[in-house]
C-alpha positions as CSV (number, residue, x, y, z in Angstrom):
1,X,0.0,0.0,0.0
2,X,1.2,3.6,-0.6
3,X,3.1,4.9,2.4
4,X,4.0,1.4,3.7
5,X,7.6,0.9,4.5
6,X,7.6,-2.8,3.4
7,X,9.8,-3.6,0.4
8,X,8.0,-4.8,-2.7
9,X,7.2,-8.5,-2.7
10,X,7.9,-11.0,-5.4
11,X,10.9,-9.3,-6.9
12,X,13.7,-11.6,-8.0
13,X,17.2,-9.9,-8.2
14,X,18.1,-6.7,-6.4
15,X,17.8,-4.9,-9.8
16,X,14.3,-6.2,-10.3
17,X,13.3,-5.3,-6.8
18,X,14.6,-1.7,-7.3
19,X,12.8,-1.4,-10.6
20,X,9.6,-2.6,-9.0
21,X,10.0,-0.2,-6.1
22,X,10.5,2.7,-8.5
23,X,7.4,1.8,-10.4
24,X,5.5,1.6,-7.1
25,X,6.6,5.1,-6.1
26,X,5.6,6.5,-9.5
27,X,2.1,4.9,-9.2
28,X,1.6,5.8,-5.5
29,X,2.5,9.5,-6.1
30,X,0.6,9.9,-9.5
31,X,3.9,10.8,-11.2
32,X,4.3,10.3,-14.9
33,X,8.0,9.8,-15.0
34,X,10.5,8.3,-12.5
35,X,14.3,7.8,-12.5
36,X,16.6,6.0,-10.0
37,X,20.1,7.3,-9.6
38,X,22.8,5.4,-7.7
39,X,26.2,6.7,-6.6
40,X,29.1,5.1,-8.5
41,X,31.8,5.2,-5.9
42,X,34.5,4.3,-8.4
43,X,34.1,7.4,-10.6
44,X,32.6,9.1,-8.4
45,X,29.3,10.2,-10.0
46,X,25.6,9.6,-10.2
47,X,24.4,6.9,-12.6
48,X,20.8,6.7,-13.9
49,X,20.1,3.0,-13.5
50,X,16.3,2.7,-13.9
51,X,13.7,4.7,-15.8
52,X,9.9,4.9,-15.9
53,X,7.7,6.7,-18.4
54,X,10.4,8.3,-20.6
55,X,12.4,7.1,-23.6
56,X,16.0,6.4,-22.8
57,X,17.0,8.7,-25.7
58,X,15.7,11.6,-23.7
59,X,18.1,10.9,-20.9
60,X,21.5,10.8,-22.7
61,X,22.4,14.2,-21.1
62,X,21.4,13.0,-17.7
63,X,22.6,9.4,-17.5
64,X,25.9,10.3,-15.7
65,X,26.1,13.3,-13.5
66,X,28.9,14.6,-11.3
67,X,28.0,14.6,-7.6
68,X,28.3,18.4,-7.7
69,X,26.1,18.9,-10.8
70,X,23.7,21.8,-10.5
71,X,20.6,19.6,-10.7
72,X,17.8,18.8,-8.2
73,X,18.9,15.1,-7.5
74,X,22.5,16.1,-6.7
75,X,21.3,18.8,-4.3
76,X,18.8,16.4,-2.7
77,X,21.6,13.8,-2.1
78,X,24.2,16.3,-0.9
79,X,21.8,18.1,1.5
80,X,19.9,14.9,2.5
81,X,16.5,16.6,1.8
82,X,13.5,16.5,-0.5
83,X,13.9,19.0,-3.3
84,X,10.6,20.3,-5.0
85,X,10.2,22.2,-8.3
86,X,6.7,23.3,-8.8
87,X,6.8,25.0,-12.2
88,X,8.9,25.7,-15.3
89,X,9.5,29.2,-14.0
90,X,10.9,27.9,-10.7
91,X,13.1,25.4,-12.6
92,X,14.5,28.2,-14.8
93,X,15.2,30.3,-11.7
94,X,16.9,27.6,-9.5
95,X,18.4,25.3,-12.2
96,X,18.9,27.3,-15.4
97,X,21.0,24.6,-17.1
98,X,18.4,21.9,-16.6
99,X,15.6,24.2,-17.7
100,X,17.5,24.9,-20.9
101,X,17.6,21.2,-21.8
102,X,14.0,20.6,-20.7
103,X,12.1,23.7,-21.6
104,X,8.7,22.1,-21.0
105,X,6.0,22.6,-18.3
106,X,6.2,20.0,-15.5
107,X,6.7,19.6,-11.8
108,X,9.5,17.7,-10.2
109,X,10.7,16.2,-6.9
110,X,14.0,14.7,-6.0
111,X,14.6,12.7,-2.8
112,X,17.8,11.0,-1.5
113,X,18.2,7.3,-0.7
114,X,19.6,7.5,2.8
115,X,20.6,4.2,4.2
116,X,21.8,3.2,7.6
117,X,25.5,3.7,6.8
118,X,25.6,5.7,3.6
119,X,23.6,7.6,1.0
120,X,23.0,5.3,-2.0
121,X,21.7,7.8,-4.5
122,X,18.4,9.5,-5.2
123,X,15.0,9.3,-7.0
124,X,13.6,11.9,-9.5
125,X,9.9,12.1,-10.0
126,X,8.0,14.3,-12.6
127,X,4.4,15.2,-12.8
128,X,2.2,16.5,-15.7
129,X,2.0,20.3,-16.2
130,X,-1.6,20.3,-14.9
131,X,-0.5,19.2,-11.4
132,X,-0.8,21.9,-8.7
133,X,2.4,23.8,-7.9
134,X,2.6,22.5,-4.3
135,X,2.4,18.8,-3.4
136,X,0.2,17.5,-0.6
137,X,1.5,16.1,2.7
138,X,0.2,12.7,1.7
139,X,2.3,12.9,-1.5
140,X,5.3,13.9,0.4
141,X,4.8,10.9,2.7
142,X,4.5,8.5,-0.2
143,X,7.7,9.9,-1.7
144,X,9.7,9.6,1.5
145,X,8.2,6.2,2.4
146,X,9.1,4.9,-1.1
147,X,12.7,6.2,-0.7
148,X,13.0,4.5,2.7
149,X,11.9,1.2,1.2
150,X,14.4,1.4,-1.6
151,X,17.2,2.4,0.8
152,X,16.3,-0.6,2.9
153,X,16.6,-2.9,-0.1
154,X,20.1,-1.5,-0.8
155,X,21.1,-1.8,2.9
156,X,20.0,-5.4,3.2
157,X,21.3,-6.6,-0.2
158,X,24.0,-9.3,-0.2
159,X,25.7,-7.8,-3.2
160,X,25.8,-4.3,-4.7
161,X,23.3,-3.3,-7.4
162,X,24.2,-3.4,-11.1
163,X,25.3,-0.1,-12.7
164,X,24.4,-0.6,-16.4
165,X,25.7,1.6,-19.2
166,X,22.1,2.4,-20.2
167,X,19.2,2.7,-17.7
168,X,16.8,-0.1,-17.5
169,X,13.3,0.8,-18.6
170,X,10.7,-0.2,-16.1
171,X,7.0,-0.4,-17.2
172,X,4.4,1.5,-15.2
173,X,1.5,-0.9,-14.9
174,X,-1.6,0.8,-16.2
175,X,-5.1,0.1,-14.9
176,X,-6.8,-2.9,-16.5
177,X,-9.9,-2.4,-18.7
178,X,-12.2,-4.9,-20.3
179,X,-10.6,-6.4,-23.5
180,X,-11.8,-4.8,-26.7
181,X,-11.2,-6.5,-30.0
182,X,-8.7,-4.8,-32.3
183,X,-11.2,-5.2,-35.2
184,X,-13.9,-3.3,-33.4
185,X,-11.6,-0.5,-32.4
186,X,-10.3,-0.2,-36.0
187,X,-13.8,-0.1,-37.4
188,X,-14.7,2.7,-35.0
189,X,-11.7,4.8,-35.9
190,X,-12.2,4.3,-39.7
191,X,-15.7,5.7,-39.4
192,X,-14.5,9.0,-37.9
193,X,-13.8,12.0,-40.2
194,X,-10.4,12.7,-38.8
195,X,-7.3,10.4,-38.9
196,X,-5.9,8.6,-35.9
197,X,-2.3,7.7,-35.1
198,X,-0.7,6.0,-32.1
199,X,2.9,6.8,-31.2
200,X,5.0,4.9,-28.6
201,X,7.0,7.0,-26.1
202,X,9.9,6.8,-28.6
203,X,7.8,8.6,-31.2
204,X,7.4,5.7,-33.5
205,X,4.0,5.1,-35.2
206,X,2.4,1.9,-34.0
207,X,-1.1,2.4,-35.5
208,X,-2.3,4.6,-38.4
209,X,-5.9,4.6,-39.6
210,X,-6.7,4.7,-43.3
211,X,-8.0,8.3,-43.0
212,X,-4.7,9.4,-41.3
213,X,-2.7,7.7,-44.1
214,X,-4.8,9.5,-46.7
215,X,-4.4,12.9,-45.0
216,X,-0.7,12.4,-44.6
217,X,-0.2,11.2,-48.2
218,X,1.6,8.0,-47.3
219,X,0.4,4.3,-47.1
220,X,-0.2,3.0,-43.6
221,X,2.3,0.2,-44.0
222,X,5.0,2.8,-45.0
223,X,4.3,4.8,-41.8
224,X,4.3,2.0,-39.2
225,X,7.6,1.9,-37.2
226,X,8.7,5.3,-38.4
227,X,8.7,8.7,-36.7
228,X,6.5,11.2,-38.5
229,X,9.3,13.8,-38.8
230,X,11.5,11.2,-40.4
231,X,9.1,9.5,-42.8
232,X,7.3,12.7,-43.9
233,X,9.7,15.3,-45.3
234,X,7.3,18.2,-44.7
235,X,7.2,17.4,-40.9
236,X,11.0,17.3,-40.8
237,X,11.4,20.4,-38.8
238,X,12.8,20.7,-35.2
239,X,9.7,22.6,-34.2
240,X,7.4,19.7,-34.9
241,X,9.6,17.2,-33.1
242,X,9.7,19.5,-30.1
243,X,5.9,19.3,-29.9
244,X,6.2,15.6,-29.4
245,X,9.0,16.0,-26.8
246,X,6.9,18.5,-24.9
247,X,3.9,16.1,-24.8
248,X,6.1,13.2,-23.5
249,X,7.8,15.3,-20.7
250,X,4.9,17.5,-19.6
251,X,2.1,14.8,-20.2
252,X,0.0,17.8,-21.4
253,X,-2.0,17.8,-24.6
254,X,-0.3,19.6,-27.5
255,X,-1.8,21.0,-30.7
256,X,-0.1,22.4,-33.8
257,X,-0.7,23.0,-37.5
258,X,1.6,22.0,-40.3
259,X,1.5,22.5,-44.1
260,X,1.4,19.5,-46.3
261,X,2.6,20.7,-49.7
262,X,1.5,22.3,-51.7
263,X,-1.4,24.0,-49.9
264,X,-3.1,21.7,-47.4
265,X,-2.9,22.6,-43.7
266,X,-3.4,19.8,-41.2
267,X,-4.0,20.1,-37.4
268,X,-2.3,17.6,-35.1
269,X,-3.6,17.1,-31.6
270,X,-1.4,15.0,-29.3
271,X,-2.8,13.3,-26.1
272,X,0.1,11.7,-24.1
273,X,-0.2,8.9,-21.6
274,X,2.0,6.5,-19.7
275,X,2.4,4.1,-22.7
276,X,2.3,6.4,-25.7
277,X,0.7,9.3,-27.5
278,X,-2.7,9.3,-29.3
279,X,-2.8,11.7,-32.2
280,X,-5.8,13.1,-34.0
281,X,-5.1,14.4,-37.6
282,X,-7.7,16.6,-39.3
283,X,-7.8,19.3,-42.0
284,X,-7.5,22.7,-40.6
285,X,-10.9,24.4,-40.2
286,X,-11.9,26.6,-43.0
287,X,-13.6,29.1,-40.7
288,X,-10.3,30.5,-39.3
289,X,-10.3,34.3,-39.2
290,X,-6.8,34.6,-40.7
291,X,-4.7,32.4,-42.9
292,X,-1.9,30.5,-41.3
293,X,1.5,31.9,-41.5
294,X,3.7,30.7,-44.4
295,X,6.0,27.9,-43.8
296,X,9.4,29.0,-42.6
297,X,12.4,28.2,-44.7
298,X,14.2,25.2,-43.2
299,X,17.8,24.1,-43.7
300,X,18.2,21.0,-45.8
301,X,19.5,19.0,-42.8
302,X,18.2,20.5,-39.6
303,X,19.6,19.1,-36.5
304,X,17.1,17.1,-34.3
305,X,15.6,19.1,-31.4
306,X,17.2,16.7,-28.9
307,X,20.6,17.3,-30.4
308,X,20.1,21.1,-30.1
309,X,19.2,20.8,-26.4
310,X,22.2,18.6,-25.9
311,X,24.4,21.3,-27.3
312,X,22.9,23.9,-25.0
313,X,23.4,21.6,-22.0
314,X,26.9,20.6,-22.9
315,X,27.9,24.2,-23.6
316,X,26.6,25.3,-20.2
317,X,28.3,22.3,-18.5
318,X,31.7,23.1,-20.1
319,X,31.6,26.6,-18.7
320,X,31.3,25.2,-15.2
321,X,34.2,22.8,-15.3
322,X,37.0,24.0,-13.1
323,X,39.9,21.5,-13.2
324,X,41.3,19.3,-16.0
325,X,39.9,16.3,-14.2
326,X,36.4,17.9,-14.2
327,X,36.7,18.5,-17.9
328,X,37.8,14.9,-18.7
329,X,35.0,13.5,-16.5
330,X,32.4,15.7,-18.3
331,X,33.6,14.7,-21.8
332,X,33.8,11.0,-20.8
333,X,30.4,10.8,-19.0
334,X,28.3,13.2,-21.0
335,X,29.8,14.1,-24.4
336,X,30.9,10.5,-25.3
337,X,27.5,9.0,-24.6
338,X,25.7,11.8,-26.4
339,X,27.6,10.9,-29.6
340,X,27.8,7.1,-29.1
341,X,31.6,7.2,-28.7
342,X,33.6,5.0,-26.3
343,X,37.1,6.5,-26.2
344,X,38.6,9.8,-25.4
345,X,42.1,11.3,-25.5
346,X,42.5,14.9,-24.4
347,X,45.9,16.4,-25.1
348,X,47.4,19.8,-24.4
349,X,50.0,21.5,-26.8
350,X,53.3,22.0,-24.9
351,X,56.6,22.9,-26.5
352,X,55.7,21.4,-29.9
353,X,54.3,18.2,-28.5
354,X,50.9,16.9,-27.5
355,X,50.9,16.0,-23.8
356,X,48.0,13.8,-22.8
357,X,46.1,15.4,-19.9
358,X,43.3,12.9,-19.7
359,X,41.8,9.8,-21.3
360,X,38.9,7.3,-21.1
361,X,38.3,3.9,-22.7
362,X,42.0,3.2,-23.5
363,X,44.5,0.9,-21.7
364,X,47.4,2.7,-20.0
365,X,50.0,1.1,-22.2
366,X,48.4,2.6,-25.3
367,X,48.3,6.0,-23.7
368,X,51.9,5.8,-22.8
369,X,52.8,5.1,-26.5
370,X,50.7,8.0,-27.7
371,X,51.8,10.5,-25.1
372,X,54.1,13.5,-26.0
373,X,53.9,12.9,-29.8
374,X,55.4,15.7,-31.9
375,X,52.9,18.1,-33.5
376,X,54.6,17.6,-36.9
377,X,54.4,13.8,-36.8
378,X,52.7,12.1,-39.7
379,X,51.5,9.3,-37.4
380,X,48.2,10.9,-36.4
381,X,46.0,13.7,-37.8
382,X,46.3,15.7,-34.5
383,X,49.1,18.0,-35.7
384,X,47.4,18.7,-39.0
385,X,44.0,19.5,-37.5
386,X,45.7,21.9,-35.0
387,X,47.6,23.6,-37.9
388,X,44.6,23.9,-40.1
389,X,42.0,24.5,-37.4
390,X,39.6,22.1,-39.2
391,X,38.4,18.9,-37.5
392,X,38.9,15.5,-39.2
393,X,36.4,12.6,-39.1
394,X,37.3,9.0,-40.1
395,X,34.4,6.6,-40.3
396,X,36.5,3.4,-40.4
397,X,40.2,2.2,-40.4
398,X,40.3,2.1,-44.2
399,X,39.5,5.8,-44.3
400,X,42.1,6.6,-41.7
401,X,44.7,4.4,-43.6
402,X,44.0,6.2,-46.9
403,X,45.0,9.5,-45.4
404,X,47.5,8.5,-42.8
405,X,49.0,5.2,-43.9
406,X,51.7,5.3,-41.2
407,X,49.3,5.8,-38.4
408,X,49.8,2.9,-35.8
409,X,47.0,0.5,-35.1
410,X,47.6,0.0,-31.4
411,X,44.2,0.8,-29.9
412,X,41.8,-1.3,-31.9
413,X,39.4,1.6,-32.3
414,X,37.4,1.7,-35.5
415,X,36.4,5.4,-36.0
416,X,37.7,8.7,-34.9
417,X,36.8,12.4,-34.6
418,X,39.9,14.7,-34.2
419,X,38.8,18.0,-32.8
420,X,41.4,20.9,-32.8
421,X,41.3,23.0,-29.7
422,X,42.2,26.5,-30.8
423,X,41.7,29.9,-29.1
424,X,42.1,33.0,-31.3
425,X,44.5,31.2,-33.6
426,X,46.5,29.8,-30.7
427,X,46.7,26.0,-30.5
428,X,45.6,24.7,-27.1
429,X,45.4,21.0,-27.7
430,X,43.4,18.2,-29.4
431,X,40.4,16.2,-28.4
432,X,40.0,12.8,-29.9
433,X,36.7,10.9,-29.7
434,X,36.9,7.2,-30.8
435,X,34.5,4.4,-31.5
436,X,34.8,0.6,-31.0
437,X,33.0,0.0,-34.3
438,X,32.8,1.9,-37.6
439,X,30.7,5.0,-37.3
440,X,29.4,7.3,-40.0
441,X,29.4,11.0,-38.8
442,X,26.2,12.7,-39.8
443,X,26.1,16.4,-40.8
444,X,24.6,17.5,-37.6
445,X,27.1,15.4,-35.5
446,X,30.0,17.1,-37.4
447,X,28.4,20.5,-36.8
448,X,27.8,20.0,-33.1
449,X,31.2,18.5,-32.5
450,X,32.9,21.4,-34.3
451,X,30.9,23.9,-32.2
452,X,31.9,22.0,-29.0
453,X,35.6,22.0,-29.9
454,X,35.8,25.7,-29.4
455,X,34.1,25.4,-26.0
456,X,36.4,22.5,-25.0
457,X,39.4,24.6,-25.9
458,X,38.3,27.4,-23.7
459,X,37.5,25.0,-20.8
460,X,40.9,23.2,-21.2
461,X,42.9,26.5,-21.2
462,X,41.0,27.7,-18.2
463,X,41.3,24.4,-16.3
464,X,45.1,24.1,-16.9
465,X,45.6,27.6,-15.5
466,X,43.4,26.8,-12.5
467,X,45.4,23.5,-11.9
468,X,48.7,25.4,-12.0
469,X,47.5,27.9,-9.5
470,X,46.0,25.2,-7.2
471,X,49.3,23.3,-7.2
472,X,51.1,26.5,-6.0
473,X,48.4,27.1,-3.4
474,X,48.6,23.5,-2.0
475,X,52.3,23.7,-1.9
476,X,52.0,26.8,0.2
477,X,49.4,25.2,2.4
478,X,51.6,22.1,3.0
479,X,54.5,24.4,3.9
480,X,52.5,26.1,6.6
481,X,51.1,23.0,8.2
482,X,53.2,20.4,10.1
483,X,54.7,17.8,7.8
484,X,54.2,15.1,10.4
485,X,53.0,14.8,13.9
486,X,55.7,14.0,16.5
487,X,56.0,10.6,18.1
488,X,54.8,10.9,21.7
489,X,55.1,7.9,24.1
490,X,51.7,7.0,25.5
491,X,49.7,9.1,22.9
492,X,48.5,8.1,19.5
493,X,47.8,11.0,17.1
494,X,46.2,11.3,13.7
495,X,45.4,14.4,11.7
496,X,43.6,15.3,8.5
497,X,43.3,18.5,6.5
498,X,40.9,18.7,3.6
499,X,40.7,21.9,1.5
500,X,37.3,23.1,0.3
501,X,35.9,21.5,-2.8
502,X,36.7,24.4,-5.1
503,X,38.6,27.6,-5.1
504,X,42.3,28.4,-5.5
505,X,42.8,30.4,-2.3
506,X,44.5,29.0,0.7
507,X,42.4,27.9,3.6
508,X,42.9,29.3,7.1
509,X,42.7,26.0,9.1
510,X,45.8,25.0,11.1
511,X,46.8,22.5,13.7
512,X,49.9,21.4,15.7
513,X,51.0,18.8,18.2
514,X,53.9,19.7,20.5
515,X,56.0,17.5,22.7
516,X,56.6,19.6,25.8
517,X,58.5,17.0,27.9
518,X,58.4,13.2,28.4
519,X,55.0,13.2,30.0
520,X,53.2,16.3,28.7
521,X,52.1,17.5,25.2
522,X,50.1,20.2,23.7
523,X,47.6,20.1,20.9
524,X,46.3,23.1,19.1
525,X,43.7,23.7,16.3
526,X,42.4,26.9,14.8
527,X,40.9,28.7,11.9
528,X,41.8,32.1,10.5
529,X,38.9,34.1,9.0
530,X,38.7,34.0,5.3
531,X,40.5,32.2,2.5
532,X,43.4,34.2,1.0
533,X,47.2,34.5,0.9
534,X,46.8,37.1,3.8
535,X,44.9,34.6,5.9
536,X,47.6,32.0,5.2
537,X,50.4,34.3,6.2
538,X,48.5,35.2,9.4
539,X,47.9,31.5,10.1
540,X,51.6,30.8,9.9
541,X,52.4,33.6,12.3
542,X,49.7,32.5,14.8
543,X,50.9,28.9,14.7
544,X,54.5,30.0,15.2
545,X,53.5,32.2,18.2
546,X,51.6,29.4,19.9
547,X,54.5,27.1,19.4
548,X,56.9,29.6,21.0
549,X,54.7,30.4,24.0
550,X,53.8,26.7,24.6
551,X,57.3,25.4,24.5
552,X,58.4,28.3,26.8
553,X,56.2,26.9,29.5
554,X,53.2,29.2,29.4
555,X,49.9,28.0,30.8
556,X,47.0,27.4,28.3
557,X,45.3,30.7,29.0
558,X,48.5,32.6,28.8
559,X,49.4,31.0,25.4
560,X,46.2,32.4,23.9
561,X,46.4,35.7,25.7
562,X,50.0,36.4,24.4
563,X,49.1,35.2,20.9
564,X,46.1,37.6,21.0
565,X,48.4,40.5,21.8
566,X,50.6,39.5,18.9
567,X,47.6,39.9,16.6
568,X,47.1,43.4,17.9
569,X,50.8,44.3,17.2
570,X,50.4,42.9,13.6
571,X,47.3,45.2,13.1
572,X,45.5,42.5,11.3
573,X,41.8,42.9,10.4
574,X,41.3,39.1,10.4
575,X,40.0,37.2,13.4
576,X,41.2,33.8,14.6
577,X,39.4,31.0,16.5
578,X,41.7,28.6,18.4
579,X,41.5,25.8,20.9
580,X,44.6,24.9,22.9
581,X,44.9,21.7,24.9
582,X,47.6,20.9,27.5
583,X,47.8,17.1,28.0
584,X,49.3,15.7,31.2
585,X,49.8,12.0,30.5
586,X,51.4,11.2,33.8
587,X,48.5,12.5,35.9
588,X,45.8,11.8,33.3
589,X,44.5,15.4,33.2
590,X,43.9,17.8,30.3
591,X,43.5,21.6,30.5
592,X,41.8,23.5,27.7
593,X,41.6,27.2,26.6
594,X,39.4,28.3,23.8
595,X,39.3,31.5,21.7
596,X,35.7,31.1,20.3
597,X,36.5,27.7,18.8
598,X,34.0,24.8,18.4
599,X,34.1,22.5,21.4
600,X,36.1,19.3,21.5
601,X,34.7,15.8,21.8
602,X,35.9,13.5,24.6
603,X,35.3,9.8,24.7
604,X,36.6,7.9,27.8
605,X,37.3,4.3,27.2
606,X,34.1,2.1,27.6
607,X,32.0,5.3,28.0
608,X,29.9,7.5,25.8
609,X,31.4,10.3,23.9
610,X,30.3,13.8,24.8
611,X,30.8,17.4,24.0
612,X,33.3,18.9,26.4
613,X,32.0,22.2,27.8
614,X,35.0,24.4,27.5
615,X,34.4,28.0,28.7
616,X,35.3,30.2,25.7
617,X,37.1,33.5,25.5
618,X,36.8,35.9,22.6
619,X,38.2,35.3,19.2
620,X,41.9,36.2,18.8
621,X,42.2,39.8,17.5
622,X,39.1,41.3,19.1
623,X,40.2,42.5,22.6
624,X,43.9,43.1,23.3
625,X,43.4,42.7,27.0
626,X,41.1,39.6,26.9
627,X,41.6,36.8,29.4
628,X,41.1,33.2,28.4
629,X,39.7,30.9,31.1
630,X,41.0,27.4,31.5
631,X,38.8,24.3,31.7
632,X,40.2,21.0,33.1
633,X,39.0,17.5,32.4
634,X,40.2,14.0,33.4
635,X,42.1,12.1,30.7
636,X,42.1,8.5,31.7
637,X,44.0,5.8,29.7
638,X,42.2,4.9,26.5
639,X,40.5,8.2,26.2
640,X,39.9,9.6,22.6
641,X,40.0,13.4,22.2
642,X,38.7,14.9,19.0
643,X,39.6,18.5,18.0
644,X,38.2,19.8,14.7
645,X,37.3,23.0,12.8
646,X,33.8,24.4,12.1
647,X,33.9,23.0,8.5
648,X,33.1,19.6,10.0
649,X,29.8,20.7,11.8
650,X,28.6,24.0,10.3
651,X,26.7,22.8,7.3
652,X,24.2,24.9,5.2
653,X,20.6,24.4,6.4
654,X,21.5,22.4,9.5
655,X,21.6,23.1,13.2
656,X,25.2,23.1,14.4
657,X,24.3,21.7,17.9
658,X,22.6,18.8,16.4
659,X,25.4,18.2,13.9
660,X,27.9,18.2,16.7
661,X,25.8,15.8,18.7
662,X,25.6,13.5,15.7
663,X,29.4,13.7,15.4
664,X,29.8,12.5,18.9
665,X,27.6,9.5,18.1
666,X,29.9,8.6,15.2
667,X,32.8,8.9,17.6
668,X,31.1,6.3,19.8
669,X,30.5,4.0,16.8
670,X,34.2,4.1,16.0
671,X,35.2,2.4,19.3
672,X,38.2,0.2,18.6
673,X,38.9,1.7,15.2
674,X,42.5,2.9,14.5
675,X,42.5,6.7,14.4
676,X,42.9,7.1,10.6
677,X,39.8,5.0,10.0
678,X,38.0,6.9,12.6
679,X,38.8,10.2,10.9
680,X,37.4,8.7,7.7
681,X,34.2,7.9,9.5
682,X,33.8,11.4,10.9
683,X,34.5,13.1,7.6
684,X,32.2,10.8,5.7
685,X,29.4,11.6,8.1
686,X,29.8,15.3,7.2
687,X,30.6,15.0,3.5
688,X,29.3,11.6,2.2
689,X,29.7,12.6,-1.4
690,X,33.3,13.9,-0.8
691,X,32.3,17.5,-1.5
692,X,32.4,20.2,1.2
693,X,32.0,24.0,1.1
694,X,34.6,24.8,3.7
695,X,38.0,23.5,4.8
696,X,37.9,20.6,7.3
697,X,40.6,19.8,9.8
698,X,40.4,16.9,12.3
699,X,42.9,16.1,15.0
700,X,42.4,12.9,17.0
701,X,44.4,12.0,20.1
702,X,44.1,8.7,22.1
703,X,45.9,8.0,25.4
704,X,47.4,4.5,25.7
705,X,46.0,1.9,28.1
706,X,47.8,1.4,31.3
707,X,49.1,-1.9,30.1
708,X,50.6,-0.2,27.1
709,X,48.3,-2.0,24.6
710,X,46.3,-0.3,22.0
711,X,43.3,1.8,22.9
């Protein structure tokens, strides 16, 4: 029953059970379209694995998505919340790239699949355009209950689900009606004055009445199995195909008029459903007040509407790539499937050679042999296409051998598109798409790939500059942070610094562990306001000051007070949060002083982890004469102490207190884990997709048991 949390019964394999669960959610919520995405941890990205109510061809652009893609399902998974889109206007406002590819009226919801230990993926549901803008509470309950059922299936499965190259199409079972004979239905249709067609969701004609065939000027047997805009030249216009796409996506009736040469106007009325589209064809009424507009001139080989929307989507996606790795992933997982290709080689022009910066679908030894080829070599067309600026297309090995007889046959590929990457006459590199089988490049494929080559060139040039800047930034960051934590008898230590997901500026997080003498140590963690070179420089000065005061024997409160005065002398406008911990391993005591930093977590052995209530002082840099109170706590053998920065708990749209409490729970669940694995667990709790908006630093310390064994 809708809303029940029980998994669907009678399903065989896990893939079948997931498909049945998706169809059940679609039926229970009254949706017309449903899609199941699962996270592919190996890539990592989102893979569309099951689909209801939509042709697979419509989803080429959406079959593989980066976890950070600006689409509702990625946001739902990242934020672990239901995302609703009530109208086309709202889609255009919140997700302009998605709206550009699907410019049709519909409503949408995306919900994450949150399991016990991980988020598996998400579900996308779409409703007809006539649906109210806001869903009901019952509908929300059906959606979330369905997502829970599917997450439970994944949690309890003995093996992981299949991630197919193409999504599996799952039928939505329609209501059963009394059986009517085909002959009676055909007789009924033939007696009507207008023609009748039936299209499947792929747009193919599965039924054509004699009247429809007469009006269209083509025998019924010549129409069956074809798409109208392909079998009727006067309907071969992207505008007419777009009417069909609009009906499929929005599930709303569509009407349009088309001219059958030389002078007969026909009206087409499309009525979409879950299994196909019913089409009425009739002569345009003679009582119209004004004659229809003349037919617009159309190019001899107009690109299909879907291809035009793909170009819009891919162009927008290319402008959002940041690193070379992002660019390679986008080409591999979105551009290759869009053109049916299987292989990619992306090369950058450096000092007269083509240096391979990324590839897909090739073994490593082949790439090694192709790397760093000279631009003037006759072995491949890459140098020539870069010199001429014109792409080259080869439909099969014979065509390649006829032009480049010395080209080595080491990859086994059977067709190639060589795209020159040129910016204002300056060669940037070359992008090669390859095929496992011979492939004839149509005119529209050549046109779209040629258009994309300029955008890929811009993206590659920008990404290489970004990567170079990021390497410099990371080298600076590593120079400012400790290269390794010291070895301290009786204390295990592990630390992790994770920079923000994007951005080339240095983060302000810092940490340090100091050995004060044989039985005492100090641990410090902090965060300088902002992300900039200035913040990094200040971070280095603060860390040095704390190190100097601590090793000179200052008490915890004095360490922060003296560092605070240093900031006043430096006249910095930036503020710093900091937590200093003095660990007395001989007497099993710890003393803490805080300058507005997030509180530490303390977990005694065989006890529950909790948030340590450290009395805070002001941030460093606010009040020159500020005092920093000291809080003491027992530190018995086997105790785990967690220090961290706010990037681990301050997440958009969440309550920090609750997030911190959840973090303590994960610290409890990590009992017995070695510290590096425990850090992995804590970080995964905050950023399950590996993406995070702020820097994250975690410092874990565990005192040894009295017997010297592991904690």
